[in-house]
C-alpha positions as CSV (number, residue, x, y, z in Angstrom):
1,M,38.4,-130.7,-38.1
2,T,39.1,-127.3,-36.9
3,G,36.5,-125.8,-39.3
4,A,34.0,-128.3,-38.2
5,S,34.7,-127.6,-34.6
6,D,34.4,-123.8,-35.2
7,T,31.1,-124.3,-37.0
8,L,29.7,-126.6,-34.5
9,D,30.6,-124.6,-31.4
10,P,27.5,-122.8,-30.3
11,I,29.2,-120.4,-27.9
12,A,31.6,-119.2,-30.5
13,A,28.7,-119.0,-32.9
14,A,26.7,-117.0,-30.4
15,E,29.6,-114.7,-29.7
16,A,30.2,-114.2,-33.4
17,G,26.5,-113.5,-33.9
18,I,26.6,-111.0,-31.1
19,A,29.7,-109.3,-32.4
20,G,28.1,-109.2,-35.9
21,S,24.9,-107.7,-34.4
22,K,27.0,-105.1,-32.5
23,H,28.6,-104.1,-35.7
24,L,25.2,-104.0,-37.4
25,I,23.8,-101.9,-34.6
26,A,26.7,-99.5,-34.7
27,S,26.3,-99.2,-38.5
28,V,22.6,-98.7,-38.1
29,A,23.1,-96.2,-35.4
30,D,25.6,-94.4,-37.6
31,D,23.1,-94.5,-40.5
32,L,20.4,-93.2,-38.2
33,S,22.5,-90.3,-36.9
34,Q,23.4,-89.5,-40.5
35,Q,19.7,-89.6,-41.3
36,E,18.9,-87.3,-38.4
37,R,21.6,-84.8,-39.5
38,W,20.3,-85.0,-43.1
39,L,16.7,-84.4,-41.8
40,A,17.9,-81.4,-39.7
41,H,19.8,-80.0,-42.7
42,Y,16.7,-80.7,-44.9
43,R,14.4,-78.9,-42.4
44,M,16.7,-75.9,-42.2
45,A,17.0,-75.8,-46.0
46,E,13.2,-76.0,-46.3
47,R,12.8,-73.2,-43.8
48,R,15.2,-71.0,-45.7
49,R,13.5,-71.9,-49.0
50,A,10.1,-71.1,-47.4
51,R,11.4,-67.7,-46.2
52,R,12.9,-67.1,-49.6
53,V,9.6,-68.0,-51.3
54,R,7.6,-65.8,-48.9
55,F,10.0,-62.9,-49.5
56,Q,9.8,-63.5,-53.3
57,G,6.0,-63.6,-53.0
58,L,6.0,-60.3,-51.0
59,V,8.3,-58.7,-53.5
60,Y,6.0,-59.9,-56.3
61,R,2.9,-58.6,-54.6
62,L,4.6,-55.3,-53.9
63,E,5.6,-55.1,-57.6
64,L,2.1,-55.9,-58.6
65,R,0.8,-53.2,-56.3
66,W,3.4,-50.7,-57.6
67,R,2.4,-51.5,-61.2
68,H,-1.3,-51.1,-60.2
69,L,-0.5,-47.8,-58.5
70,T,1.5,-46.4,-61.4
71,R,-1.2,-47.5,-63.8
72,W,-3.9,-45.8,-61.6
73,S,-1.8,-42.6,-61.1
74,R,-1.2,-42.5,-64.9
75,R,-4.9,-42.8,-65.5
76,L,-5.6,-40.1,-62.8
77,A,-3.0,-37.8,-64.3
78,L,-4.5,-38.2,-67.8
79,T,-8.0,-37.6,-66.4
80,C,-6.8,-34.5,-64.5
81,L,-5.0,-33.3,-67.6
82,R,-8.2,-33.8,-69.6
83,L,-10.3,-32.0,-67.0
84,A,-7.7,-29.2,-66.7
85,H,-7.7,-28.8,-70.5
86,A,-11.5,-28.7,-70.6
87,A,-11.6,-26.3,-67.6
88,A,-9.0,-24.0,-69.2
89,A,-10.9,-24.1,-72.5
90,F,-14.1,-23.3,-70.7
91,L,-12.6,-20.5,-68.7
92,W,-11.0,-19.1,-71.8
93,R,-14.2,-19.2,-73.7
94,T,-16.1,-17.7,-70.7
95,A,-13.4,-15.0,-70.2
96,V,-13.5,-14.0,-73.8
97,A,-17.3,-13.9,-73.8
98,L,-17.3,-11.9,-70.6
99,F,-14.8,-9.5,-72.0
100,L,-16.8,-9.0,-75.1
101,I,-20.0,-8.5,-73.0
102,L,-18.2,-6.0,-70.7
103,R,-16.8,-4.2,-73.6
104,R,-20.2,-3.8,-75.2
105,A,-21.7,-2.8,-71.8
106,A,-18.9,-0.2,-71.3
107,V,-19.3,1.2,-74.8
108,T,-23.1,1.4,-74.3
109,C,-22.7,3.0,-70.9
110,F,-20.2,5.5,-72.2
111,L,-22.5,6.4,-75.1
112,W,-25.4,6.7,-72.7
113,L,-23.5,8.7,-70.1
114,R,-21.6,11.1,-72.4
115,P,-24.6,13.5,-73.1
116,R,-25.9,13.3,-69.6
117,V,-22.4,14.1,-68.1
118,Y,-22.1,17.0,-70.6
119,A,-25.5,18.3,-69.5
120,L,-24.6,17.8,-65.8
121,M,-21.4,19.7,-66.3
122,L,-23.3,22.5,-68.0
123,A,-25.8,22.6,-65.1
124,L,-23.0,22.5,-62.5
125,A,-21.2,25.4,-64.3
126,A,-24.5,27.4,-64.3
127,W,-25.1,26.5,-60.7
128,L,-21.5,27.4,-59.7
129,T,-21.8,30.8,-61.5
130,A,-25.1,31.5,-59.8
131,S,-23.7,30.5,-56.4
132,L,-20.6,32.6,-56.9
133,A,-22.8,35.6,-57.9
134,W,-25.1,35.0,-54.9
135,T,-22.1,34.6,-52.6
136,L,-20.6,37.9,-53.7
137,I,-23.9,39.7,-53.3
138,Q,-24.4,38.2,-49.8
139,A,-20.8,38.9,-48.9
140,R,-21.2,42.6,-49.9
141,A,-24.4,42.8,-47.9
142,L,-22.8,41.1,-45.0
143,A,-19.8,43.5,-45.2
144,R,-22.1,46.5,-45.2
145,A,-24.1,45.1,-42.2
146,A,-20.9,44.3,-40.4
147,R,-19.5,47.8,-41.0
148,R,-22.8,49.3,-39.8
149,G,-22.8,47.0,-36.8
150,A,-19.1,47.8,-36.0
151,A,-19.9,51.6,-36.2
152,I,-22.9,51.2,-33.9
153,G,-20.9,48.9,-31.6
154,A,-18.1,51.5,-31.4
155,V,-20.5,54.3,-30.6
156,W,-22.3,52.1,-28.0
157,A,-18.9,51.0,-26.5
158,A,-17.7,54.7,-26.3
159,Q,-21.0,55.6,-24.5
160,Q,-20.8,52.7,-22.2
161,S,-17.1,53.4,-21.5
162,C,-18.0,57.0,-20.6
163,I,-20.8,55.9,-18.4
164,L,-18.6,53.3,-16.8
165,A,-15.8,55.8,-16.3
166,M,-18.2,58.3,-14.6
167,T,-19.7,55.5,-12.4
168,A,-16.2,54.3,-11.5
169,Q,-15.1,57.9,-10.7
170,R,-18.1,58.2,-8.4
171,W,-17.4,54.9,-6.8
172,L,-13.8,55.7,-6.3
173,S,-14.6,59.1,-4.8
174,A,-17.1,57.5,-2.4
175,A,-14.7,54.7,-1.6
176,W,-11.9,57.3,-0.9
177,A,-14.1,59.3,1.4
178,W,-15.2,56.1,3.2
179,T,-11.6,55.0,3.4
180,Q,-10.5,58.3,4.9
181,I,-13.3,58.2,7.5
182,E,-12.5,54.5,8.3
183,A,-8.8,55.3,8.5
184,G,-9.4,58.1,10.9
185,L,-11.6,55.9,13.1
186,V,-9.0,53.1,13.0
187,A,-6.2,55.5,13.8
188,R,-8.2,56.9,16.8
189,N,-9.0,53.4,18.0
190,S,-5.4,52.2,17.6
191,L,-4.2,55.3,19.5
192,N,-6.7,54.6,22.3
193,G,-5.8,51.0,22.3
194,A,-2.1,51.8,22.4
195,A,-2.6,54.3,25.3
196,I,-4.7,51.7,27.2
197,G,-2.1,49.0,26.5
198,S,0.8,51.2,27.6
199,S,-1.0,52.2,30.8
200,W,-1.8,48.6,31.5
201,I,1.8,47.5,30.8
202,A,3.1,50.4,33.0
203,A,0.8,49.3,35.9
204,K,1.8,45.7,35.5
205,S,5.5,46.6,35.4
206,R,5.1,48.7,38.5
207,A,3.3,45.9,40.3
208,G,6.0,43.5,39.2
209,A,8.7,45.9,40.4
210,L,7.0,46.3,43.8
211,S,6.6,42.5,44.2
212,L,10.2,42.0,43.2
213,Q,11.4,44.7,45.7
214,D,9.5,42.9,48.4
215,E,11.0,39.6,47.5
216,L,14.5,41.1,47.5
217,V,13.9,42.7,50.9
218,H,12.8,39.4,52.4
219,L,15.6,37.6,50.7
220,A,18.2,40.1,52.1
221,S,16.8,39.9,55.6
222,W,16.8,36.1,55.5
223,T,20.3,36.0,54.2
224,N,21.5,38.4,57.0
225,K,19.9,36.2,59.6
226,K,21.4,33.0,58.2
227,A,24.8,34.6,57.9
228,G,24.7,35.7,61.5
229,H,23.7,32.3,62.7
230,L,26.3,30.6,60.6
231,S,29.1,33.0,61.9
232,R,28.1,32.5,65.5
233,A,28.0,28.8,65.1
234,S,31.4,28.7,63.4
235,L,32.9,30.9,66.1
236,A,31.5,28.6,68.8
237,T,32.8,25.6,67.0
238,A,36.3,27.1,66.6
239,S,36.5,28.1,70.2
240,L,35.6,24.7,71.4
241,G,38.1,23.1,69.0
242,F,40.8,25.4,70.2
243,S,40.2,24.7,73.8
244,W,40.2,21.0,73.2
245,A,43.4,20.9,71.1
246,K,45.5,23.4,73.2
247,P,48.8,21.6,74.3
248,N,50.2,21.8,77.8
249,G,52.3,24.9,78.5
250,Q,52.6,26.0,74.8
251,P,51.5,29.6,73.8
252,A,48.9,30.0,71.0
253,S,49.7,32.0,67.9
254,A,48.0,35.3,67.4
255,N,47.2,34.9,63.7
256,H,45.9,31.2,63.6
257,R,45.4,28.2,65.8
258,A,46.5,24.7,64.7
259,L,44.5,21.6,65.6
260,V,46.6,18.5,65.5
261,T,44.8,15.2,66.2
262,R,46.6,12.0,65.2
263,R,47.4,12.4,61.5
264,C,45.0,15.3,60.6
265,T,45.9,19.0,60.6
266,A,43.2,21.8,60.4
267,L,43.8,25.5,60.0
268,I,41.1,27.9,61.2
269,S,41.3,31.6,60.2
270,F,39.0,34.3,61.4
271,E,38.0,36.9,58.8
272,P,36.7,40.4,59.7
273,R,32.9,40.8,59.9
274,R,31.3,41.8,56.6
275,A,28.9,44.7,56.2
276,R,25.3,43.7,55.8
277,L,23.1,44.6,52.8
278,P,21.2,48.0,53.3
279,A,17.6,47.5,54.3
280,I,15.1,49.0,51.9
281,R,12.0,50.4,53.6
282,L,8.6,49.5,52.1
283,S,7.3,53.1,52.7
284,A,10.0,54.6,50.6
285,T,9.3,52.2,47.7
286,R,5.6,53.0,47.9
287,A,6.3,56.7,47.8
288,V,8.5,56.3,44.7
289,S,5.8,54.2,42.9
290,S,3.2,56.8,43.7
291,D,5.4,59.6,42.3
292,A,5.9,57.6,39.1
293,D,2.1,57.1,38.8
294,R,1.5,60.8,39.2
295,A,4.2,61.6,36.6
296,S,2.7,59.2,34.0
297,P,0.0,60.8,31.7
């Protein structure tokens, strides 16, 4: 009864179906996740395999190119070797042929030049002998001519030197006479100039002395006058000061008078009168200057 009831209960059957479907969905989801992981791993593996295949292809192509390059370089080396061998053989054959041709040409030239060089040497020897003989003859003739020319030149030089000496003697005598005459004239002119200069200097000095004496006379008179005025003024000032400063009932000293005013003290001393300078008369000075003029030459 219980099994029939479980089978016949729709709710339980639905719940059981739902639970089974959940387990199925979970298993399917697990399978799907495993499938996705497998696909991801597969894609990664395929990428790695593609990279490996591309690298292998590149290595293979490089190897093919290297083989092709080595094959081509080997062919080029063989070709160059063949060309070098051929060129060396050609050059050797050409060099040998050229050497043989040059040897034949040199022998031919030597055979052709030997008699001509011998003849040229003989001609040069003859020409050299003739030129030496001609040079000796010309040298002797030139030596004779030079000796004659030297003798003629010596004679001419002696004659010219004698003529030049006589001419120089005449010139020197004339120059000496002219020099003596000019020296006498210059001496006379210099003496006259010295006399004139000395007389002019004496006149100027006398005039200067007279003017100086006049100035000294005027200066002495002016000094005497000023000294007299100053002495009289000082005496008047001293007398006025003495009369003003004289105390009441005190006798004055004979030698000096003292002036005392407040805090000042002045001493006044009277010196004896000095002799004046002697007066020089203008007439006496003029007489002396006239005597000096008469005494001068």
